[in-house]
N, C-alpha and C positions, 0 to 999 in steps of 0.2 A: 341744539343737538337733539333734544327730545322731540321737537316739532318735526325735524327732518325725518327722524325714525318713524314717527306716526304717519307722515305722508307716504313714506315708502311702504309701510305696512298696508295702508289703504290701497295703494296701487297694486300690491301683490295679491290682495284678496279680491280685487275687482273682477267683474265678469269679463271674460276674454272674448265673448261674442258680441258683435255689434248688434244693436237693436234695430228693428224695422217694424213693418205693419203687424207682424205676429205678436208683438209685445204691446200693442195698443188696445185700448178698450174699443168695443164695437162703435162704428160710426152711426149705426141705425139704418144703413143702406143695405139693400139686397140686390143682387144682380145674377143674371144667367145669360149665357151666349150659346148660339147654335148656328150651324152653317149647312146650307144645301148646295149641292152641285147642280147648276142649271144650264150646263153645257148642252146645246142642242145636237141633234144628229147632223152629220155632214149632209149637205144638200138642202139645208134649210134656206129659205129666201133671206138675202142679205142686201137690202136696197136702201143704203144710207146716203148715196151720192147721185146727183144728177149726171155726173160725168162717167159713171161706171157703165161698162158694157155687159157685165155679167149680172145674173140674178141670183143664182144659187152659190152658197159657200162650198169650198172643197176641202177645208181643213179646220182644225181647232187649235188655238194657241195653247201651248203646254201649261200656261198659267191658269187656264180654265175659267169658266164663267161661274160666278158665285152669287149667292144671296146669304147674307149674314145678319142674323137677328140678335139684338141686345134688348133684354127686358130689365128694367130697373125699378125698384120699389122701396117702400119703407114699412111694409106691414099693413098700411092703410090704403095706399093707392099705388098703382103701377103704370108704367109707360113702356112702350115698345118702339124701337127704331130699327129699320131694316135698310141695309146697304145692298143695292141690286145692280148687277151688271147689265143694264139696258140703256137705251137711248133716252127714254122718257117714261114717266109714269102715265100710262094710258090703258083704258079698259081694265082697271084694277080696283074699281070702287068696292067690289064685293070682298076683297081680301081683308080689310080691317073688320068688316062686319062678321065674316066667317071666323076670323081669329078671336074676335070678341066673344062670340058664342061659346068657343071652346076654352077660353082662358079666364073670362070675366073681366078682362082689361077693356075699358070703354073704347069703342071704335075711334072716338075723337082723340084718344091718347095713343094711337098707333100711327107713327109717321113712316111712310115709305119714301125712300130717296133713291134716285137713279144716279149712277156714276157718270152718265152721259157719254158712254162710249159710242162712237160712230162706226164700230166694227162688229156690232152684234146683229142678231136676227131682226129683220124688219121687212114688212110687206106693204108697199104703198105704190100707188099709180103716179105719184109726183116725182119719183126718183127712178134711176135705172133707165133702160132703153125705152124710148118713146113708142107707144102703141103696142107694147108687149101684152098679150093676153095672160092675165095672172090667175084666171079662175081655177085652173088645175092645181095651183099652189096653195090656195086658200085653206083647204082642209088640213094640209100638212102643217101650215104655219099656225093656225088657230088651235090645232091639237097640241102643238108644243106650248102655246101660250097658256092653255088650260092646265097642262102638266106643271108648268113653271109656277102658276098661281097656287096649285096644290102644295108644291114644295115650299113656297114662301110661307103659306099658312102653317105648314108643318114645322118650319124653322122657328116661328114665333111660339108655337105650342111647346116645342122642345126647350127653347130658351126659358120659357116660363116655368117649366118643370124642374129646371136646374138652379133655381134661385138659392143663393147662399150669401152669408154676410161678406161685405166688401168694403174697401177703402178706395176713395177716388181723389186723384190729383191731376193737375193740368199745367202745361207750360206753353209759352209762345216763343216762336223763333222765326227763321227766315228760310223760305224755299227758293230755288234758283232755276226752275225749269219753265217758267211762264213768261209771257210777254203780252203787251197790248196787241190785239190782232186786227185792228181797223187801220189798214194801210192807207196812207194819204197820197193823193195825187198832187201835182204842182199847184192846182187850184185850191188845195186844202179840202177838196171833196174826198169822201171815202172811196178810194179806187177799188178796193176789194178786201178780201179776208186774207191776211198773211201775217207778217211780223212787222210791227211798228215800234222800233226801239225808242222812239221819242214820245210815245203815248203813255198814259197813266197805267201803271201795273201794280197790282196788289200781291205782294210776295209774303203776306202774313201766313205763317204755318203754325197751326195750333194742334196740340195733341192732348188727349184725355186718356190717362192710364187708370185702369181699374184692377186692383189686386184683391185676391181673396183673403180670408182671415189669416192664412198662413204666410202672407206676403208674396205669394206667387202671382205673376201677371195673368189675368183672366182675359182682358180685352184692352185694345188700344184703338181709340178713335182718332183719325187724321182728317183735318179740314184744310182744304187748299182750293184756290180758284184757278182752274185751267181746263179748257175744253179737252175732251177725249178725241182729238182729231190728228193724232200722229198717223194712224193708219187711215188711208183714204181710198180713192176710187180704184186704184190698182190692186188693192189688197183683196184676197179671196178667202182669208182665214177669219173665222169667228174669234174675236179677241176682246178682252176687257180693256185693250189699249194699255197705256202706261200705268193705269191704276192697278192692274193685275200684278205687275212686278213690284209696285209699291207695297202691296200687301204681303207678297212673298218675302220681301226684304225685311220688313218690320217683324214678321213672324219668325224669321230665322234669328233675328237679334234678341227676341224675347220669347224663347221656347215656351210653349204651352198657351200663349195668348192668341186670340183671334183678332185680326186687324179689320176695322171697318173704315171705309172711306166715305166722307161726307163732302160732296161737291159744293164749292163756294159760289160766290157771285161771279160767274164766269162768262157772262154775256158778251163781254169784250176782251176776254182773256184767253189766250191760246198758247200752245207749246212753243218753245224757242226753235224747235225743229219739227216740222210736221208735214202733212199731206204727202205721205210716202206709202209705198207698198212693202217697205223693209221692216220686218218685225223686230229686228235688232235695235232699231232706233227707239221704238216704244219700250223695249226691255231696258235699254240704257237709261232713258229718262226716268222710268219708274224706279230703277235701282238708285239713281242719284237722289231723288226725293225720298225714297225709302230709307236711305242711310241718314239723310238729314232729319227725318221724322223719328227714326229709331234712336238717334243720339238724344233728342229731346225726351223721348219716352224713358230712356235709361236714366236720365237725370231727374225725372219727375218724382217728387216725394208724395206718396199717397197718405202719409200721416205727418203730423207735426213732430219734427225731431231736430236735434242740433248737437254739436260736440259739447261734451260736458267735462270740465276739468276734474280729474279724480286722482290727482297726485303726480309724483314724478317717478321715473324709473332710472336707475343707474345702469347705463349700457354704453360705456366708454364716454358717450355724451350724456349730459343730464337731460333726459327727455320727458316732456310733459305728456302725461297719459290723458287723452281727450277723445274717448270713444263716443260714437253717436248714440244718444239715448232718446227714447220716445217721450214726448211731452204729452201726447194725447191724440185723439182722432181729429181729422179735419171736419169742417162744417158739413153736416149731413142733411141739410135742408133740401127737401124735394118739393118743387112747386111748378105748376104749369098754368099758362094762360093762353087763350087763343081768341081770335076775333075775326069776323067776316067784315071786311072793310069795303068801301066803294070808292073807286078812283075814276077820274074822267076818261071817257072813251074818245079815241081819235076821230076827228071829222075831216074827211078829205075835201079839198077845194076843187073847183073845176080845173084849176091849173094842175093840181096833183093828178087828176084823172087824165088830162090831156097829155101830160108828160109820159105817163105810163102807157097810154095808147100809142103814142109815137114810138116809144121803145119797143112795143110789141110789133108794130108794123115794120120797123127797121129789122127786127130779128126774123120776122116771117119772110122778108125779101131775101135774107141771106141763106135761107134753106135751099132754094133751087140751085144757086151756084155751087153750094156744097155738094148737092146730089150729083150735079153734072161733073164735078171734079173726079168722081170715082173713088174718093178717099173715104172709107167707111167711118173713120174716127172724126174727120172734119164734119161729115154729115151728122153724126151722133151729137157732137158738141153744138152744132147749129140748132138742131131740133131741141136740145135740152135748154138752150138759151131762150128760144122762142116760147117753150112751154113755161119757163119761169116768169117771163114778163107777161104772158097771157094770163096766168093765174093771178098775178098781182093786179093786173088791170081789172079783172073781174071783181076782185076784192074791193077795189076803189070805186067801182061803178055801182056797187050794191047800195040800196037805200040806207041812209044813215040811221043807226039805232041810237036814239038819244039817251037810253038808259046807261048808267055808269057800269063799269066792269067790276064784278065782285071778285075779291081776292081773299083767300083764307090765309091768315098769318098766325104763327105760333111761336111761343117762347117757353123753354123749359129750363128751370134752374136745378142744378145738381150741386149743392154746396156753393163753392166759389166759382162755379162754371155756369155760363148761360149758353144755351143752344137755340139760336133763332132760325126760323125756317119759313120759306114761302115757295109757291110753285113757280114754274117758268124759269126764264134766264135773265135775272137782273144784272145790270152792269156793275162793275166792281166799285164804282163810286158809291152805290147804295150800301153795299156791304161795309165799306170803309167807314162811312158816316155812322152806321148803326153800331159798329164795334167801338168806334171812338166815343160815342155817347153812352155806352153801356157802363153801369156802375160796378160790374164784376171784373175781377182780375183777368180772367180769360173768357172771351166770347167767341163762339163759333157761329159763323153766318152761313146758312145753307140755302141754296136755291134748289131747283129740280125736285121738289117734294110734292107729295100728293095734296089734293085740295083744289078748291075753285081758283080759277085764274090760270095763266100760262103765257107762253110766247116770250119774246124778247121784251125787256123793259129798259130802254135807254134813258139816260139823264137828259134834261132839257137842252143843254148845250150841244149835244150830239146831233140833234135833229137838223141843224143847219148844214151838217156835213153829209147827210144822206147815207147811202150805202145799204148793204144787205140787211143788217139788223133793224135799221130805221125803216126801210121799205116794208118790212114784215110786221112791225109792231101794231097791235090794236089799241095802244095806250096814247093818250094825250101827253104832250111834253110835261104837263104839271103832275103826272101820275107818280113819278119817282120820288119827288119831294114829299108827296102825301104818304107814300109807303114808308119813307124814312121817319117821318113824324110819328106815324102810328106805331111802327115797330119799336122806336125809341121809347115811347110811352109804355108799350107792352112790356118790354124787358125791364124797365125801371119799376114797374108795378110788382115785380117779383122780389124786391128787396125785403 
């Protein structure tokens, strides 16, 4: 009887407030986040597709184009990561250097990542209408690019100025909006880019949640592998594609937090529904993945805590009182390693050259009948096809460069989380292999990052199937295995 009385007294005196990050000792980590609106003016060149007939955009997605910077440090060293709504990191080499001068963060510690939206600003002669004179558009486009670069630098500087103590946690789950995109023909050749439900798909969804010392969400990083190709050639709206609504949805679920999206190994991963001009589709898919990511983020514990038995309560039923109590902060280790690796370059055979020259000749012969038909769209598509094969033929006929391709790889450890990155468009098999070999509970694999290297990187087995990505790659079939080996060693070195 005395024991029961004691237990009841303990329960009555216990703290009625559940504990969270605000009750933990400091982790030793500091972080700051800032965002810039990089939405361009209407009328900016938007040349992301060979099939499109327009050049200038006529509207802006309400989700807006964003650049979000996260700086994380421990009082001794700092790292910056930026999520940017653009197709690819190009002509941005000066951004890390400029940001470094203003913040003291080493340029090598600043990673820029593109979301890989195919609905953003772009000026290129290899997309859009064949033969269009683009010279009058160049000043407008490059002025926007310069302003965008200034805003990205400013976001890094602002995030660095906002450093505060934080706690970091992460979780893995499953996303549902992607599919393998290498559509097979009856011959098992890659017929085109579409939806291949029988192909390998990486549905790993990883989130990293960063809370401030008060336990309030400061930032959420989402990592998933899926091309930003919902919006296609019919679309005339500048858009972050599905990634924009992903961020909106996560931020609505965790008020006060900024969501960053880190594109995964999406070289052969695309949306389950895409190549449309309907913005509602992009918003729907982004909302779906946003809710899936938000659920993970809401469940993520940024400190070590667990239910602790603190007695019983008499309340009709005899109820065990087990409030959540903080055990302490999570691992706050911050460590980065990067390496410039060399991978074998592709060497085209005479057969490869002959095949592409034949495809070019066949495409060229189809142009005149298309012109004679009087159908503008038929002519436009015929010219686009001829241009694609012509450019690939020129690439294959060029003298072989025997030097290996240099690729910059990077791995960052934040406590129990590893963030692995590389440039270009690696196939999902590469990301899966590195994540599986990682010693950390949660590993994010990011393609589309700044640094040396680029273009598609298929795995060796896919070369026999040909297709768009294989046609374009500058890498030898052995390159992917070498990247996996070197990235695995790199991430393991952070233990």
